[in-house]
N, C-alpha and C positions, 0 to 999 in steps of 0.2 A: 862053760857054756858061752857061746858067742852072743853078742848083742842081738843078732838077727833071730837066734833061736829063742831068746828070752821074749822078744816081741811077738814071735809066732805063738809061743805058749800063752802069753797074755791075751792075744787075739782069740785063741782057741777057748780060753777060759771065759771070755765074754760072750761067746756064742750060746744061745739058749739050747737046752736039751729038749727032748720030746715032752718031758713032764712040764717044762715051762711053756712050751707051745700049747699043750693041752689046757693049762691053767689060763693062759692068755685067751684062748678060744672060749673057755667057760665064762670068764669075766666079761668078754665082749657080748656073749649071749645074754648074760645077766643084765648088762647095760641096755641092750635092745629091748629085753622084756620089761625092765623098769621104765624105759621111755614110753613103751606102749601102755603100761599100766597108768602112768601119769596122764597120758593123753585121754584114756578111757574114763578115768575117775575124776578128772578136773583138778588134779594136783600139780598142774604144770607150773604153778607159782611157788612151790615149796622149795626148801633148801636142797632137796634131793636133785633138782635140776641144776642148781647153781654150785653145789658142793659135791654131792654124791657122784653124779655122772662124770664131771671133770676128773675126780679122783680115780674112778674106774678107768677112764681113758688113759690117765697117766700110768696106771699099773700095767695096762695092756701094752703101752709103749715101752715100758721098762722090760717086759718079758719078750718083746719082739726082737728081731735081729739087732746085733750090736751097732749097726750103722745108724739105727734110729736114735735120735737125740733131741736136743731142744729145737732144732730146725724142723724135724718131722712133727714134734709136738705142736709147734706153732701152726703148721699147715693144717693138721687134723683138728685142732681146736677152732681154727677159723672156719673150717667146713662145718663143724658142729654148731657154731653160732649161726651160720647162714641157714643151715637146715632148720634149726629151731625157729628162726625168724620166719621162714617160709611156711612151716607147718602150723605155727600158732598165729600166723597172720599179724605178727608184730611189726612195728615200724623201726626205722633206723635208731630211734631214740632208745628203744629197749635193748638193742644189740650193743649200743655204745655204753649204756649204763651197766650192763651185765658183764661186758667184756673184761674189765679189770679183775674181778674176782675169779672168773673162769680161767684166765691166763695165769693168774698168780697161783692158783691151786695146782694146775697142771705142771707148770714149770717148777713150783716148789717141791712137789712130790718127786719129780724126776731128779732134781738136784739133790734132795735129801737121801734118796736111795741109790742113785746111780752116778751122781756127779763126781768130779775129781776129789772133792773133800767129803764125800759121803761116809757116814759111819753106820755101824750096825744099829745104833739106837734110832737112826732115821726111819726105820720101819714102824716105830711107835707112832709116827704121824698118821699112818693109815687108819688104825682103829679110832683115833681121835676124830679124823674127818668123817669116818663112817657114822659115828654118833652124832656129829654136828649136822650131817646131811638129813637126819630124821626130823629136824625142825620144820614144821608146817605139813608133815606127812598126814597129820590128822589135826582137827581143831584143838585137841587136848595137848598137842605137842608144839604149841606156839608160845613165843616169849613176848609178852606185853605188846600185842598187836594194836592196842588202842592208844593212840598218841594225840598230842595237842601242841599247837604252836601259837605264839602270841606276838603280834606286831604292835608297837607303840610309837606314835609320832605326835609331835606338837605342831599345830597349824595356826596361822595368824588369822583366826576367825573366832567370833564369839560362840558360845554354846548354842544360842538360837540359830546362828548361821549354819553350824554343823548339823543341827537337826533338820533345818530346811533342805540342805543338800542331801541328807539321807532320805528325806521324804520323796525327793525327785527320782530316786532309784539310780542304779549304776548305768553307765553308758560305755561301750567299747572305747578304749583309748590306746595310745601307743605303749608298746612294751618297753620298759626301760631296763629290765634285768638282762645282763649279758648272757647268763646261763640259759634263760628261757629263750632268748633270741638265737643263741648258738645251736641249741638242740631243736629249734622249731617246735617247742612244746605247744600242743593245741590250746588255743585261747578262744573265748566266745566272740562270735562275729555279730551277734544280735542279742539284745537284752530287752525283755518286756517286763512291765510291772512297775509299780511305785507304791508309796505309802508305808506307814509304820504301824498301822492298826492290826491287831490280832486277826489273822485270816488273810491278810494281804499276801499276794504271791509275786515272786520275782522268778523269771525263767531265763536261763542263760543257754542260748542256742549255739552249737558248734557246726561248722561246715566240715564235710568230709575232706580227706587229704591222704597223704602218704602214711599217716598214723592210724587211719581207720575211717569208718563211714560217717563220722560226726555224731550227732545226738543232742541231748539237752539235759540240763540240770534244773530241776524244778524245786523251788524253796518256798516256804510259807512262814510268815511271822507267827511265832507261837507265844511270845510274851513281849510286852513293851512297857517302859516306864518313861519318866521325864528325861532321863539321861542314858538310856540303854534300850537296845532292841535285840531279841533273840530269834534266830531262824532255825527251822528244822528242814531237813532234806526229804522231800516226798518221793522223788524219783531221780535217778541218774543213769542215763543211757549212753553217756559219752565213752570214748575209748579209755579215758583216764580212770573210769570205774573199775577197770581190770586191775589197776595197781593201788588205787586209793578209794576207800569207801567213806565218802563224806557223811558226817553224822549231824552236827549242828554247829552254829556259830553265834557269837555274841559280840556286838559292837557297843561300846560304852564311851562316854566322853565326860570331861570335867574341866572347869575353868582353872587355868594356871597362869597367874601373873599377866593378865591381859590377853592371853592366848587360850587355846583349848587343847588339852591332851586327849587324843583319840586312841582307843585300845581295841584291837580286834583279836579275838581268840577263836580258833577253828579246831574242833575235835574231829578226828577221823580214824579209820581203821587201816593200818598198813596191811596190804594183801600180798606182799612179797617177802620171802624169807631167804636167807637167815637174817635175824634181827640185827646182829652186830654189823652187818654191811648195809642192808637196805633201810634200817632204822634211821641212822644219821643222814643218809642220802635223801630219803623222802622228806625228812624234817627240813632239810635245806631247801628243797624245791617247793614244799608247802609254804615256807616262809616267803619265798619269792612270789608265789601265787597270791598270798594274802596281801603283800605289798601292792601287787597289781590291782587287787580288788579295791583297796583304799584309793588308788589313783583313779579308778573308774568311777568312784563316788566324788571325784573332784576334791578330795581331802588330802592335799599335798602341803 
């Protein structure tokens, strides 16, 4: 058999048959139905959007004509991200943060099942991703959504000076975090409120922008001591509430060798799944946000 005949047979073997076309159409229909279900039931932040749908997209691409490969996968994945951003009214920050996991799953499945080094056991990746995509599909299928971060810094102030600055309340200040500045993460433009007595309120107002219509985070002092104050969140109408549910925060301070160590802990609910991707990501951004809050209290 000539080399040309071998290549022709290989090309013919790569072409999908009618059963593969039917399966690809069925999976595409399932993907559209799942997308509509998530939209109608408010499950748009579950792992099904970020894991399940990209996996389905990859399978459809695998079953599509042989000319379809990583280039076509990249194009269609990009379209999926842009359509998702438009339908859910998300800003560029959401697309940028979700893009790595979506691209990784689509190209990973294509490479495992159809790439030049693909093996039969590459198909095992599909049921694993199917199971993983269920995270967040219901409240009972979430993995440790309640998280906390702590920022500690030592300032050249006495404990009395730290408390005095806390009593004045926060004021908007320059953002020093490169990550927050690069992604234009929404930050408060106006802050009202002061005092550390139980019942005192601090309100953080956000202007509208490319990430959403703005809103406000309203907090109230729930407990205070000589060296600490605890806040609860009464209302959060900002765009960030779609991704993070702020619960409470505690600021404490203690004298350390002529200076004062300030410790800020924030408890929150992660609203995006899967946990193995968005957990560490939101942890990092919440840490940067907590650092900004200390800056806004003039505790540098």
